[in-house]
C-alpha positions in Angstrom: 165.7 -59.8 -73.6 168.8 -59.5 -75.8 166.9 -59.7 -78.9 164.7 -56.5 -78.0 167.5 -54.1 -77.0 169.3 -55.2 -79.9 166.0 -54.5 -82.0 165.8 -50.8 -80.0 169.3 -50.3 -80.9 168.6 -50.6 -84.2 165.2 -48.7 -84.3 167.1 -45.7 -82.5 169.8 -45.9 -84.9 167.4 -45.9 -87.5 166.2 -42.8 -86.3 168.8 -41.3 -85.7 170.4 -41.5 -89.1 166.6 -40.4 -90.3 166.8 -37.5 -88.6 170.2 -36.6 -89.8 169.1 -36.8 -93.7 166.4 -34.0 -92.6 167.5 -30.7 -93.9 164.3 -29.0 -92.1 164.8 -27.0 -88.9 160.8 -26.7 -88.6 160.4 -30.3 -89.1 163.2 -31.2 -86.5 161.4 -28.7 -84.0 157.8 -30.4 -84.4 159.5 -33.9 -83.7 161.3 -32.3 -80.7 158.5 -31.2 -79.5 155.6 -33.8 -80.5 156.9 -36.8 -81.6 159.3 -38.2 -78.6 157.2 -41.3 -78.2 156.0 -42.4 -81.4 157.8 -45.1 -83.1 159.5 -44.7 -86.4 157.0 -45.6 -88.7 154.6 -42.8 -87.3 157.3 -40.6 -87.4 158.3 -41.2 -91.3 154.8 -40.8 -92.3 154.3 -37.1 -90.2 157.4 -36.6 -92.1 156.2 -37.2 -95.5 152.7 -35.5 -94.5 154.9 -32.5 -93.2 157.0 -32.2 -96.7 153.8 -32.6 -98.7 152.4 -29.6 -97.5 155.5 -27.8 -97.4 155.5 -28.4 -101.0 151.8 -27.2 -101.6 152.9 -24.1 -100.1 153.7 -21.3 -102.3 156.3 -19.2 -100.6 155.4 -15.4 -100.3 158.0 -13.6 -102.6 159.7 -10.9 -100.7 160.6 -7.3 -102.6 163.9 -5.5 -100.7 163.6 -1.4 -101.5 166.9 -0.7 -101.5 167.7 3.3 -100.6 170.6 4.5 -102.4 170.7 8.5 -101.0 169.4 11.6 -101.9 167.9 12.2 -105.2 167.7 15.5 -107.1 164.1 14.9 -108.6 163.8 18.7 -110.2 166.4 17.6 -112.6 164.6 16.5 -115.2 161.6 19.0 -114.6 160.5 21.5 -117.0 159.4 24.9 -115.8 155.7 25.4 -116.5 156.9 28.8 -118.5 158.5 26.5 -120.8 156.3 23.7 -121.4 153.8 23.5 -124.2 150.5 22.5 -122.9 148.7 23.8 -126.0 148.8 20.6 -127.9 147.2 19.2 -125.1 144.6 21.2 -124.1 143.6 21.2 -128.1 143.1 17.6 -128.0 140.9 17.7 -124.8 138.9 20.2 -126.3 138.2 17.9 -129.4 137.4 15.0 -127.8 135.0 17.0 -125.1 133.3 18.5 -128.3 132.9 15.0 -129.6 131.1 14.0 -126.7 128.7 16.8 -126.1 128.3 16.4 -129.9 127.5 12.9 -130.0 124.6 13.8 -126.8 122.7 15.6 -129.1 
């Protein structure tokens, strides 16, 4: 009987040491909910399986957009009367003519 209580105390101490070594709150929560009556060998196997699964999952990357206040988007805008669109229009006209000539 004394040997059994000593063994139970050793197992409990080993389990406490194992739980203290865990860094993941998710694993601890899982053990608190599902592994109360499991032996230490089964608990270690579950912890290893959990760790392998967590390593296999790629974490989602997040992007945080910070608002820096109102910006004046019209500061760099060229007014339409000062814009020179003629080179663009000439280029588009050449492209259209090339396509139409190739069709015939």
